[in-house]
C-alpha positions as CSV (number, residue, x, y, z in Angstrom):
1,X,298.9,128.2,60.3
2,X,298.4,129.9,57.2
3,X,297.1,127.1,56.0
4,X,294.3,127.3,58.4
5,X,293.7,130.9,58.4
6,X,292.5,130.2,54.9
7,X,290.7,126.8,55.5
8,X,288.6,129.3,57.5
9,X,288.3,132.1,55.1
10,X,287.1,129.9,52.8
11,X,284.4,128.5,54.7
12,X,283.5,132.3,55.4
13,X,283.3,133.4,52.1
14,X,281.6,130.3,50.3
15,X,284.0,128.1,48.8
16,X,284.5,125.2,50.2
17,X,284.8,122.1,48.1
18,X,281.7,120.4,49.0
19,X,279.6,124.2,48.5
20,X,276.9,124.8,45.4
21,X,277.1,128.5,46.4
22,X,279.8,131.4,46.4
23,X,280.0,134.8,47.9
24,X,279.4,137.5,45.4
25,X,282.4,139.4,46.7
26,X,284.4,136.1,46.1
27,X,283.0,136.0,42.5
28,X,283.5,139.1,41.8
29,X,286.9,139.3,42.6
30,X,287.5,135.3,41.7
31,X,290.6,135.4,39.0
32,X,292.2,137.7,41.1
33,X,292.1,135.6,44.3
34,X,292.3,132.7,42.6
35,X,296.0,134.0,41.3
36,X,296.7,135.0,45.4
37,X,296.2,131.2,45.9
38,X,298.2,130.0,43.3
39,X,301.4,132.5,44.6
40,X,300.5,131.3,48.2
41,X,300.4,127.4,47.2
42,X,303.9,128.3,45.0
43,X,305.6,129.8,48.5
44,X,304.5,126.5,50.3
45,X,305.6,124.7,48.1
46,X,308.9,126.3,47.6
47,X,309.4,126.1,51.6
48,X,308.7,122.2,51.6
49,X,311.9,122.2,48.8
50,X,314.2,123.5,51.4
51,X,314.6,120.5,53.6
52,X,318.3,121.2,55.2
53,X,318.5,121.0,59.0
54,X,317.3,124.4,60.6
55,X,319.8,124.6,63.0
56,X,322.5,124.8,60.5
57,X,320.6,128.5,60.0
58,X,322.7,129.5,63.1
59,X,326.1,128.1,62.3
60,X,325.8,130.0,58.8
61,X,325.6,133.1,61.1
62,X,328.1,132.0,63.0
63,X,330.8,131.4,59.7
64,X,329.2,135.1,58.4
65,X,330.8,136.4,61.5
66,X,334.0,134.9,60.7
67,X,334.1,136.1,57.2
68,X,334.1,132.8,55.3
69,X,331.8,133.9,53.1
70,X,334.6,136.0,51.2
71,X,336.5,132.8,50.8
72,X,333.8,131.3,49.3
73,X,332.9,133.7,46.9
74,X,336.8,133.6,45.6
75,X,337.3,129.4,45.2
76,X,333.3,129.4,44.1
77,X,334.5,130.9,40.4
78,X,337.1,128.0,39.8
79,X,334.7,124.7,40.5
80,X,337.8,122.8,39.8
81,X,340.0,123.1,42.3
82,X,337.7,120.4,44.4
83,X,338.0,117.1,44.4
84,X,337.1,114.1,46.5
85,X,340.7,114.2,47.5
86,X,340.5,117.8,49.3
87,X,336.9,117.0,50.3
88,X,336.9,116.6,54.9
89,X,334.0,117.0,57.3
90,X,335.0,120.5,57.6
91,X,335.1,121.7,54.1
92,X,331.4,119.5,53.8
93,X,330.2,121.0,57.0
94,X,331.3,124.6,55.3
95,X,329.4,123.9,51.6
96,X,326.2,123.1,53.8
97,X,326.2,126.2,56.0
98,X,327.0,128.5,52.8
99,X,323.9,126.7,50.8
100,X,321.8,128.1,54.0
101,X,323.4,131.4,53.7
102,X,322.5,131.6,49.5
103,X,318.6,130.1,50.7
104,X,318.5,132.6,53.4
105,X,317.8,135.5,51.1
106,X,315.0,133.1,49.7
107,X,313.3,132.4,52.7
108,X,313.2,136.0,54.1
109,X,311.8,136.8,50.5
110,X,309.3,134.0,50.3
111,X,307.9,134.8,53.8
112,X,307.9,138.0,53.4
113,X,305.9,138.1,49.8
114,X,303.5,135.5,51.6
115,X,302.6,138.1,54.5
116,X,302.0,140.3,51.4
117,X,299.9,138.1,49.6
118,X,297.9,137.4,53.1
119,X,297.1,141.0,54.2
120,X,296.0,141.6,50.5
121,X,293.4,138.9,51.2
122,X,292.7,140.1,54.5
123,X,292.0,143.1,53.3
124,X,289.4,142.1,50.6
125,X,287.5,139.3,52.4
126,X,288.6,140.2,56.0
127,X,288.3,137.5,58.8
128,X,285.0,137.6,61.2
129,X,286.5,140.0,63.6
130,X,289.5,141.4,65.4
131,X,290.5,139.2,68.3
132,X,290.5,141.0,71.6
133,X,291.8,138.6,73.5
134,X,295.1,140.3,72.9
135,X,294.8,143.3,75.4
136,X,293.3,141.2,78.0
137,X,296.1,138.2,77.8
138,X,298.8,141.1,78.1
139,X,296.7,142.9,81.2
140,X,298.3,142.6,84.5
141,X,294.8,143.2,86.0
142,X,293.6,139.9,86.0
143,X,296.3,138.7,88.1
144,X,294.8,139.7,91.5
145,X,292.4,137.6,93.7
146,X,291.4,139.9,96.5
147,X,287.6,140.7,95.6
148,X,288.0,144.3,96.6
149,X,290.8,145.0,94.4
150,X,288.9,143.5,91.2
151,X,285.6,145.3,92.8
152,X,288.4,148.4,92.0
153,X,289.6,147.3,88.6
154,X,286.1,147.3,87.3
155,X,285.3,150.4,88.2
156,X,288.5,152.6,87.0
157,X,289.0,150.6,83.5
158,X,287.2,152.8,81.7
159,X,288.8,152.1,78.5
160,X,288.7,148.8,78.3
161,X,284.9,147.7,78.9
162,X,285.6,144.0,78.5
163,X,288.2,144.2,80.8
164,X,286.1,145.9,83.4
165,X,283.5,143.5,82.8
166,X,285.8,140.4,83.2
167,X,287.6,141.7,86.8
168,X,283.9,142.2,88.0
169,X,283.5,138.5,87.0
170,X,286.7,137.4,89.0
171,X,285.9,139.5,92.0
172,X,282.2,138.1,92.4
173,X,284.1,134.2,92.5
174,X,286.3,135.4,95.1
175,X,283.7,136.9,97.1
176,X,283.1,134.9,100.4
177,X,280.1,132.4,100.9
178,X,277.0,133.9,102.4
179,X,277.1,137.8,99.8
180,X,274.2,139.0,98.5
181,X,273.8,138.7,95.2
182,X,270.0,140.1,94.3
183,X,267.4,137.6,94.4
184,X,267.3,134.9,91.8
185,X,265.6,132.2,93.4
186,X,262.6,131.0,90.9
187,X,259.8,129.3,92.2
188,X,259.8,124.8,91.5
189,X,256.2,124.7,91.5
190,X,256.5,127.3,88.1
191,X,259.3,124.8,86.4
192,X,257.3,122.2,83.6
193,X,259.0,119.4,82.6
194,X,258.8,118.4,78.8
195,X,259.6,115.2,77.6
196,X,261.8,114.7,80.3
197,X,264.2,111.7,80.4
198,X,264.2,109.6,83.3
199,X,267.1,110.4,85.5
200,X,268.2,113.1,83.6
201,X,270.0,116.2,84.9
202,X,269.6,118.3,81.7
203,X,266.0,118.4,80.4
204,X,263.9,121.1,78.8
205,X,261.2,122.8,80.6
206,X,258.8,126.1,80.4
207,X,258.7,128.7,83.3
208,X,255.9,131.1,82.9
209,X,255.5,130.0,79.7
210,X,259.3,130.9,79.3
211,X,261.0,127.9,77.0
212,X,264.0,127.0,79.7
213,X,267.1,124.3,79.6
214,X,267.6,123.6,83.6
215,X,270.4,121.5,85.3
216,X,269.8,120.1,88.4
217,X,271.8,119.3,91.1
218,X,271.3,116.5,93.7
219,X,272.6,117.0,97.2
220,X,272.3,114.8,100.2
221,X,273.4,114.8,103.7
222,X,272.4,113.5,107.2
223,X,268.8,115.1,108.6
224,X,269.8,118.1,110.4
225,X,273.4,119.0,108.9
226,X,272.6,122.3,107.2
227,X,276.2,123.2,106.7
228,X,277.0,121.1,103.5
229,X,273.6,121.9,101.9
230,X,274.0,126.2,102.6
231,X,277.5,126.0,100.8
232,X,276.2,124.0,97.5
233,X,273.3,126.8,98.2
234,X,276.0,130.0,98.1
235,X,278.1,128.5,95.4
236,X,275.2,128.1,93.0
237,X,274.0,131.7,93.9
238,X,277.6,132.6,92.9
239,X,277.1,130.9,89.5
240,X,273.6,132.1,89.0
241,X,275.1,135.9,89.9
242,X,277.9,135.5,87.2
243,X,276.3,133.5,84.4
244,X,273.6,136.5,84.9
245,X,276.1,139.5,84.2
246,X,274.6,141.1,81.0
247,X,277.9,143.3,79.9
248,X,279.8,138.9,79.7
249,X,281.3,138.5,76.5
250,X,279.4,136.8,74.1
251,X,283.0,134.8,74.0
252,X,282.1,132.5,77.0
253,X,279.7,130.8,75.2
254,X,277.7,130.7,78.4
255,X,273.7,130.1,78.6
256,X,271.6,133.5,79.5
257,X,270.5,132.2,82.8
258,X,267.3,132.9,84.4
259,X,268.0,132.6,88.0
260,X,268.4,129.3,90.6
261,X,265.5,127.1,92.2
262,X,266.0,124.5,95.6
263,X,263.5,122.4,96.7
264,X,263.2,119.0,99.0
265,X,263.7,115.8,97.1
266,X,263.0,112.3,98.3
267,X,265.6,110.4,100.6
268,X,266.2,106.5,100.3
269,X,267.4,106.5,104.0
270,X,265.4,108.1,106.7
271,X,268.6,109.4,108.1
272,X,269.1,111.3,105.4
273,X,267.9,114.4,103.4
274,X,268.2,115.2,99.9
275,X,268.1,118.9,98.4
276,X,267.4,119.9,94.4
277,X,269.1,123.1,93.2
278,X,268.3,123.9,89.8
279,X,270.1,126.5,87.9
280,X,267.7,127.7,84.9
281,X,268.8,129.0,81.6
282,X,266.6,130.9,78.8
283,X,266.4,128.7,75.7
284,X,266.0,130.0,72.3
285,X,266.0,127.0,70.6
286,X,263.2,124.1,71.8
287,X,265.8,121.4,71.6
288,X,269.4,121.2,72.4
289,X,272.0,118.2,72.0
290,X,275.5,117.6,73.4
291,X,278.7,118.4,71.3
292,X,279.6,114.9,72.2
293,X,276.5,113.4,70.0
294,X,277.5,116.1,67.4
295,X,280.9,114.9,67.0
296,X,280.1,110.8,66.8
297,X,276.7,111.2,65.0
298,X,276.5,109.4,61.8
299,X,275.1,109.7,58.3
300,X,273.1,107.5,55.9
301,X,275.3,107.1,52.9
302,X,273.0,107.4,49.6
303,X,271.4,103.8,48.0
304,X,272.7,101.6,51.2
305,X,271.5,101.6,54.6
306,X,275.2,101.6,56.0
307,X,276.3,104.7,58.0
308,X,279.0,106.9,58.3
309,X,280.6,108.9,61.0
310,X,279.7,113.0,59.9
311,X,283.2,114.9,59.8
312,X,283.3,118.4,59.8
313,X,285.7,119.7,57.0
314,X,288.5,121.5,57.8
315,X,288.0,125.3,57.9
316,X,284.2,124.3,60.6
317,X,286.5,122.1,62.6
318,X,289.6,124.3,62.9
319,X,286.5,127.1,63.4
320,X,284.8,125.2,66.5
321,X,288.3,124.3,68.2
322,X,288.6,128.1,68.2
323,X,285.4,128.6,69.5
324,X,286.0,126.1,72.7
325,X,289.4,127.5,72.6
326,X,288.8,130.7,73.5
327,X,285.7,129.8,76.0
328,X,288.0,128.0,77.7
329,X,290.9,130.8,77.8
330,X,287.8,133.6,79.0
331,X,286.9,131.2,81.6
332,X,290.2,130.6,83.3
333,X,290.8,134.3,82.9
334,X,287.8,135.1,85.3
335,X,289.0,131.6,87.6
336,X,286.0,129.7,86.6
337,X,287.2,126.5,87.1
338,X,285.8,123.5,86.7
339,X,287.1,119.6,86.3
340,X,283.5,118.6,84.4
341,X,284.3,120.4,81.1
342,X,284.0,117.9,79.0
343,X,282.2,117.4,75.6
344,X,279.0,115.5,77.0
345,X,278.7,118.6,79.1
346,X,278.7,120.9,76.4
347,X,275.5,122.0,75.3
348,X,275.0,122.1,71.5
349,X,271.6,123.7,70.1
350,X,269.7,122.4,67.2
351,X,268.8,125.7,64.6
352,X,265.9,125.1,62.1
353,X,266.6,125.0,57.9
354,X,264.2,126.8,55.5
355,X,262.9,123.5,55.1
356,X,261.5,123.4,58.7
357,X,264.0,120.9,59.3
358,X,266.4,121.0,62.9
359,X,270.2,120.9,62.3
């Protein structure tokens, strides 16, 4: 875990091996930081040399309680007393256990030194932000499932605004279908698709000259059967209300929702009716892709026509994994369970670089 932390901070400080620029603060303290890193590496190497099985440590503590160590100290002053004839399994067990007892102090000293070095680095180059999730995970307030109780918690948790927001969002998830969530309906006629592929469930569009990302849901039911259609519409209205909460944590990684729209679609069977429900998200960038495409993207090797898979460095890979894990944690805290959370359903946006290209 300490290795991963160092990799993340290395990325934050712009000192990756493939980076040609370095953080100014790092350049100023580079000699001292490199000494810290050398000491940390030495401690890790020392830990690797402790190849004795860890369970022996518990046995060592038992031996210490039996007052065997003083006997070892006595016999250790005259090693000539031991020979092959006097060896037996119990003696070997004691020697191995005593070895661990001697190394335990070294291990504790190394861990204390490692913790001190890491803390010094954190003070000089702090991580991106503190972790606010500890308070949320340790709180029992979000364990309730009654929407009225959750709504009450959201009003009384003044000391923890993030907890209050999550309690309100979870209360919405448990409200009955048909509850009024405000006027979030958009006009389908104002949605103008941009280069939409045929049959695509997600596409870019404009709504009243505003750039948006549209996600469609289709529902087909027998003609005249409105119950199933109404249930789906109520579920989508519920989702839109939760997505439109301006106080939801940024770590949830949900897009800003513009609203919902529904229209009647074409049905292949005249005895069936099809409705199209659309969730409209605000889009600050004109291009979106999926996380799966990002992971499978390949780059061209210099002076060749071959392409190889573009791999993230360790620090960036850990950052992405941590970001997704944190987002899922928040979603599950408010019981936003989704069985289709897959890499092809996670949108990723392109950012414009200084040279005008997107990355």
